[in-house]
N, C-alpha and C positions, 0 to 999 in steps of 0.2 A: 504494500500500500504506500503511495507517494506521500511524502511529508508536505504539509501545507507551507507555503512561503508567504512571507509578508509582502504586501503590495509595495512595489518599488516607487520611489518618488523621483522626479527629475532632479538632475544635479543642479546645484545652485549656479546661477549665471553671475560671473564676477562683475562688479561695478566697473564702469569705464574708468580708466586712469585719467588724471587731470589733463595730460597731453592729448589724449584721444577725445576728451570732451571739449577741449578748448581749441577752436580753429586757429588761434594765434600761438599755440604751443609749438614745440619743436617740429612736428610734422607739417605745420602750416606756415613756417617761416624759412627764410634763408638768412644765415648769419653773414653779414658783410664786415670784413675786417680791413680797415684802412691803415696803410703804412706811410710813414714819412710825410711827404707833401700832400698826399691824399687825405691823411688824417687832419692836417692843417686846413685844407680846403673844405672838408666836411664838418670840421669843428668837433670831431669825435674820433675815437679809435675803432669803435664797433657799432653796428646797428643791426637789430633784428627786423627784417623787412617781411611783412605778411605776404604769403603767396597762396592763391587758391588752387594752383596747379602749375605744371611746368610752363616756363616762358623762355624765349630766347634771351641770351645774355644782353644783347643790344637793348631790348625792351626794359630789362631790369636797370641798365645804366641810365636810360632815359628817365626812369622814375627817380633815380638818385639825383640826377641833375635837376629835375623839377623840384625836389625837396631842398637841395643844398645850393643851387645856383650855378651861374656860369663859370665861376672859379673852379669848382669841382669838374665841370664839363671839360675845361682846358686840361686839367690834370688827367682825367680819364682818357682823353684823346691820345695821350702819350704813354699811358700805363699798359702793363701786362697784367694778366689775371690768372689765378690758380683757382680751379673749381675742385674742391675736395682733394687738394694737393696735386692736381694734374693741370698742366698748361691748358688754358681755355681760349677759344676764339669768340668773337662777338656773335657768331651764328650758332654756337653751342647752346644747348638747352639746360636751364637751371631749374631744378625741382625743389619742392619743399624738403627741408631737412638738410640741405646742402650748406657748405661753407664756401664763400667767395672771398679770396684775398685780392686786394687791389694794391698792385706794386708799381709805384711811379718810378721813373728813371732815378737811379742813385748815382751820385757823383763819387769819384775816387776809385771805382771799379774794384 
């Protein structure tokens, strides 16, 4: 004769983590790190920029120029970029959770 079993209950669903619940959390932003002259032109060394999805690097740079002005635009025109530690071009795609390093020309080589 089979033994009766207790009715099973569904496993509890974990609560969303703050990052998952907050669209401006790490999955919804790109961390922009400004170095040397780029930091001076932006007036800061870092900025978390909200993203709703992947965008071309050129569009992200346009947003930064719109926020920080033409001085940053001049610096960005001469800068190189690292996207998650890999050299990036303006037509590369930047996604939420990425880190973008802005490297202006450095003197003294």
